[in-house]
matplotlib code that plots the C-alpha trace (Angstrom):
import matplotlib.pyplot as plt

x = [-17.7, -19.3, -22.2, -21.8, -22.7, -23.6, -26.7, -26.5, -27.4, -24.6, -22.1, -23.2, -22.9, -19.3, -18.6, -19.9, -17.4, -14.6, -15.1, -14.1, -10.8, -10.2, -10.5, -12.5, -13.4, -11.5, -14.1, -16.6, -14.1, -12.4, -14.5, -13.9, -10.1, -9.6, -11.9, -12.0, -10.6, -9.9, -12.8, -11.6, -13.3, -12.7, -15.0, -14.4, -14.6, -13.6, -12.9, -13.6, -10.9, -13.4, -15.4, -12.4, -10.4, -12.8, -12.7, -8.9, -8.6, -11.0, -8.9, -6.1, -8.3, -9.0, -5.5, -1.9, 0.5, 2.3, -0.9, -1.9, 1.7, 0.4, -2.7, -4.3, -7.8, -7.8, -9.3, -11.4, -12.7, -16.5, -16.5, -13.8, -15.1, -13.0, -10.0, -7.9, -7.6, -8.1, -7.5, -7.3, -3.5, -2.8, -3.4, -4.1, -4.8, -4.6, -2.1, -2.1, 0.7, -0.1, 2.4, 5.1, 4.2, 6.4, 5.1, 7.5, 10.3, 9.7, 10.3, 8.4, 8.7, 5.9, 7.2, 5.5, 5.1, 3.8, 2.2, 2.1, -1.3, -1.2, 0.7, 4.3, 6.9, 6.5, 9.5, 10.2, 13.5, 14.6, 17.8, 19.5, 18.5, 15.6, 13.7, 11.2, 7.8, 6.3, 3.0, 3.1, 6.4, 6.7, 8.4, 9.5, 10.0, 11.9, 11.1, 12.7, 14.1, 13.6, 11.5, 9.7, 7.7, 7.4, 5.9, 8.0, 5.6, 2.6, -0.2, -1.5, 0.2, -1.5, -0.5, -1.6, 0.0, 0.4, 1.6, 1.9, 0.4, -2.1, 0.7, 2.9, 0.0, -0.7, 2.9, 2.6, 5.9, 5.2, 7.6, 7.5, 10.0, 10.2, 13.2, 14.9, 13.9, 11.1, 13.2, 16.1, 19.6, 20.3, 23.7, 23.5, 22.6, 19.3, 19.4, 22.4, 20.6, 19.2, 22.6, 24.3, 21.6, 19.1, 21.1, 21.7, 25.0, 25.9, 28.7, 31.3, 30.1, 26.7, 24.5, 21.3, 21.5, 17.8, 18.4, 15.9, 14.5, 15.8, 18.4, 16.4, 13.6, 12.1, 11.2, 10.3, 7.1, 8.8, 11.1, 8.4, 6.0, 8.6, 9.6, 6.0, 5.3, 8.5, 7.7, 4.2, 5.9, 7.8, 5.8, 2.6, 0.1, -0.4, -4.1, -4.6, -2.0, -1.6, 1.8, 3.0, 6.4, 7.3, 9.4, 12.6, 15.5, 18.6, 20.8, 19.0, 16.4, 13.6, 10.6, 11.5, 10.2, 10.2, 6.5, 4.7, 4.9, 4.4, 4.1, 2.5, 0.3, -0.2, -3.5, -3.4, -6.5, -9.2, -7.5, -9.5, -7.8, -9.2, -10.2, -7.4, -7.4, -4.7, -4.5, -3.2, -5.6, -4.6, -4.8, -4.7, -4.6, -5.2, -2.2, -3.2, -6.0, -9.6, -10.8, -13.4, -12.4, -14.5, -13.8, -15.8, -19.5, -18.9, -17.9, -16.2, -15.6, -12.2, -10.9, -7.4, -6.4, -9.3, -8.3, -9.9, -9.5, -9.5, -9.8, -7.8, -8.9, -11.4, -11.7, -10.5, -10.2, -9.7, -10.9, -9.2, -11.0, -7.7, -4.1, -4.2, -1.4, -2.4, -0.2, -0.7, 0.5, -0.3, 1.2, 2.2, 5.9, 5.2, 2.9, 5.5, 8.2, 5.8, 4.9, 1.3, 0.8, -1.0, -2.9, -5.5, -6.2, -9.7]
y = [-8.4, -11.9, -12.2, -14.7, -18.1, -19.7, -19.4, -18.6, -22.3, -23.5, -21.3, -22.4, -26.0, -25.2, -23.5, -26.6, -28.7, -26.4, -26.6, -30.3, -29.4, -26.5, -24.0, -20.8, -18.4, -15.1, -13.2, -13.9, -12.8, -9.8, -7.0, -8.3, -8.8, -5.4, -2.8, 0.8, 1.9, 0.3, -0.6, -1.7, -4.6, -2.8, -0.2, 3.1, 2.6, 4.1, 2.4, 4.7, 4.1, 4.9, 1.9, -0.4, 0.4, -1.3, -4.5, -4.3, -3.9, -6.7, -9.1, -8.4, -10.2, -13.2, -14.4, -13.5, -12.3, -15.6, -17.5, -15.3, -14.9, -11.5, -10.2, -8.3, -7.3, -7.4, -4.4, -6.2, -4.2, -4.7, -5.5, -8.3, -10.2, -13.0, -12.2, -10.3, -7.3, -3.6, -2.9, -5.3, -5.7, -4.4, -6.0, -3.8, -4.5, -3.1, -4.8, -4.8, -5.4, -5.3, -4.3, -6.9, -8.9, -10.0, -10.9, -13.8, -13.4, -14.6, -13.7, -13.9, -12.9, -10.4, -6.9, -5.1, -1.6, -0.1, 3.2, 3.8, 4.9, 4.9, 4.0, 4.4, 1.7, -0.5, -1.5, -3.4, -5.3, -5.9, -7.7, -7.4, -3.7, -2.5, 0.8, 2.5, 3.0, 6.5, 7.8, 8.7, 6.8, 4.9, 1.6, -1.0, -4.8, -5.7, -9.0, -12.0, -10.0, -11.5, -9.2, -9.2, -6.7, -5.9, -3.5, -2.5, 0.3, 0.4, 0.9, -1.0, -0.1, -0.3, 0.4, 0.0, -2.9, -2.9, -5.8, -6.8, -10.2, -10.2, -9.4, -12.1, -14.6, -13.7, -14.6, -17.7, -16.7, -16.8, -18.2, -18.0, -19.0, -18.8, -17.7, -20.1, -17.9, -15.6, -12.5, -12.1, -11.2, -7.5, -6.8, -3.1, -0.1, 1.6, 4.4, 2.9, 2.7, 6.2, 7.6, 6.0, 6.6, 9.2, 12.4, 13.2, 11.3, 7.8, 5.3, 4.9, 2.2, 2.2, -0.8, -2.0, -5.2, -5.6, -5.7, -3.4, -2.1, 1.1, 0.5, 2.8, 1.0, 3.8, 7.2, 9.3, 11.3, 14.3, 14.7, 13.9, 16.5, 19.2, 18.6, 18.9, 22.1, 23.7, 22.6, 24.2, 27.5, 27.3, 26.7, 26.2, 23.4, 21.8, 22.1, 18.4, 16.8, 19.5, 19.1, 15.6, 14.0, 10.4, 8.1, 7.4, 5.0, 7.2, 4.9, 5.4, 8.0, 5.7, 4.5, 3.1, -0.4, -2.3, -3.3, -0.8, 3.0, 5.1, 8.9, 11.5, 14.4, 17.6, 19.4, 22.8, 23.9, 25.2, 23.9, 21.7, 19.6, 19.3, 15.7, 13.4, 9.7, 7.1, 3.4, 2.4, 1.6, 3.6, 2.8, 6.0, 6.7, 10.2, 10.6, 14.0, 16.5, 16.3, 16.4, 15.2, 12.7, 12.4, 9.1, 8.2, 8.8, 8.6, 11.3, 10.4, 12.6, 11.4, 11.8, 11.0, 7.3, 6.6, 4.5, 4.8, 3.2, 4.8, 2.1, 2.3, 4.8, 6.4, 10.2, 11.4, 14.8, 16.2, 19.2, 19.9, 21.4, 21.2, 20.9, 17.3, 14.8, 11.7, 8.6, 6.6, 3.4, 1.6, -0.6, 2.4, 1.5, -1.9, -0.5, 2.1, -0.6, -2.5, 0.6, 0.5, 3.4, 6.6, 9.4, 12.0, 15.4, 16.9]
z = [-48.1, -47.8, -45.4, -42.5, -43.7, -40.4, -38.1, -34.4, -33.8, -36.0, -34.2, -30.8, -31.8, -32.9, -29.6, -27.7, -29.6, -28.6, -24.8, -24.3, -26.1, -23.8, -26.6, -26.9, -29.8, -29.4, -31.3, -28.5, -25.8, -27.5, -25.9, -22.4, -23.1, -24.8, -23.2, -24.5, -21.1, -17.7, -15.4, -12.0, -10.2, -6.9, -5.5, -3.8, 0.0, 3.3, 6.6, 9.6, 12.2, 14.9, 13.7, 13.1, 16.2, 18.8, 16.8, 16.4, 20.2, 20.8, 18.8, 21.3, 23.9, 21.8, 20.9, 21.3, 18.7, 18.9, 18.3, 15.3, 14.1, 12.8, 14.5, 11.7, 10.5, 6.7, 4.9, 2.3, -0.6, -0.6, -4.3, -3.7, -0.7, 0.6, -1.6, 1.0, -1.4, -0.7, -4.4, -7.3, -6.7, -3.2, 0.3, 3.3, 7.0, 10.5, 12.7, 16.5, 19.0, 22.7, 25.4, 26.0, 22.9, 20.0, 16.5, 15.6, 13.1, 9.6, 6.0, 2.7, -0.9, -0.8, 0.1, 3.0, 4.2, 7.5, 8.3, 12.0, 13.3, 17.1, 20.2, 21.6, 22.2, 19.1, 17.0, 13.9, 13.3, 9.7, 8.6, 12.0, 12.7, 14.7, 14.4, 16.7, 15.1, 15.7, 14.4, 10.7, 10.1, 6.8, 7.5, 4.9, 5.1, 1.9, 0.0, 1.7, 4.7, 8.1, 10.3, 13.7, 15.6, 19.3, 21.8, 24.7, 25.7, 28.0, 25.4, 22.4, 19.1, 15.7, 12.1, 8.6, 6.7, 2.9, 0.9, -2.8, -2.0, -4.9, -7.4, -6.0, -6.1, -9.7, -10.6, -8.3, -6.8, -3.0, -0.5, 3.3, 6.0, 9.8, 11.7, 14.2, 17.1, 18.1, 17.5, 15.2, 16.3, 16.3, 14.7, 13.9, 16.1, 15.6, 13.1, 11.2, 7.8, 8.2, 9.0, 6.1, 3.4, 4.7, 5.0, 1.4, 1.6, 0.6, 1.4, -1.3, -3.7, -2.1, -2.6, -0.8, 1.0, 0.0, -3.8, -5.6, -2.3, -0.6, 2.1, 4.4, 6.1, 8.2, 6.8, 9.9, 9.7, 11.3, 8.3, 5.8, 7.2, 7.4, 3.8, 2.6, 4.5, 3.2, -0.3, 0.0, 0.8, -2.5, -5.6, -3.7, -4.2, -7.6, -8.8, -9.0, -6.7, -4.0, -2.5, -3.1, -2.4, -3.0, -0.9, -2.9, -3.0, -2.3, -4.4, -7.7, -7.0, -8.0, -5.9, -2.5, -3.3, -6.6, -6.6, -4.4, -4.9, -1.7, -1.3, 1.0, -0.1, 1.9, 1.2, 3.0, 4.9, 2.6, -0.6, -3.0, -5.7, -9.2, -10.2, -11.4, -12.2, -12.9, -13.7, -10.3, -7.5, -4.4, -0.7, 1.3, 5.1, 6.6, 9.0, 10.2, 9.6, 8.3, 4.7, 2.2, -0.4, -3.6, -5.3, -8.3, -7.4, -3.7, -1.1, 2.1, 5.1, 6.5, 10.0, 11.2, 10.7, 8.3, 5.3, 1.9, -1.5, -5.0, -7.6, -10.8, -13.5, -11.0, -10.6, -7.2, -5.5, -2.0, 0.0, 3.3, 6.2, 8.2, 7.1, 5.9, 5.3, 3.3, 3.1, -0.2, -1.7, -5.0, -7.7, -9.8, -9.8, -11.2, -13.9, -14.8, -15.3, -17.5, -19.5, -18.5, -16.1, -17.2, -15.6, -16.7, -15.3, -15.5]

ax = plt.figure().add_subplot(projection="3d")
ax.plot(x, y, z, "-o")
ax.set_aspect("equal")
plt.show()
């Protein structure tokens, strides 16, 4: 093999001539473009709800839902400041609706999900149907579907928002549009979608009016919890994943949303999972219980409503001191469709 014929100075002089032509030498970039394994730019982190809640409630005294359009405190990953990202590809925030308020109707190409944290009397309306939001419910806003939120109760209501905003921004495919009124017109009775699609039955020639997104837009916690507990009494917890059930699209059996995977994990009291890692960065909220989460080299004690992040390809495990139900979402479904997703068990 011939020895290199140029000196470092000669190579640098060559590189200096490339830059004005908007060119770059691949051989100098290759290790960064093709790492031996993924290394997420995000960091493991936990937001204590006991710390966040007073600030969320204070925001309710500063401006109205109409002024803010969406009164949300963004959960920013400490390794990605100012980027409105909880993980490298997922947005998360805590939204507040005060009694009597309406968050005005609009629609956008990013898909959104909600995980109800506290309060009674809140509702979301999607595509002409409204649903009451109860603690632990998983609620979906499909891409480009008009939606508004309101609170007809007597206490503040707060929930976790999750959106695929960073993914949509990467593709430069974001659109947004306001409705012609504060609230959209309701044309179907509450519970219509769940009745048609959520009882292990389907209409003949069933299709979703939301394209690739499930036609169900509220998966009640009461049903989810009961299913997880019953599943635990069958085969018992998996060593790495405890008892995990994913939210699915009843039409094709796939994930409920085309870009965001969502599931819930039940870790029985005293059970400790073995470490596992996967390429998707995960946002998780403890809906019920108390547990310890080990994410990478960090250990977090988690109370109800706390939110944590496990970056992609980072080892994670849980140990429950009480029966614990963990809501999770990530970009797994998008990675699976692209043939990129993988996991590793310890």
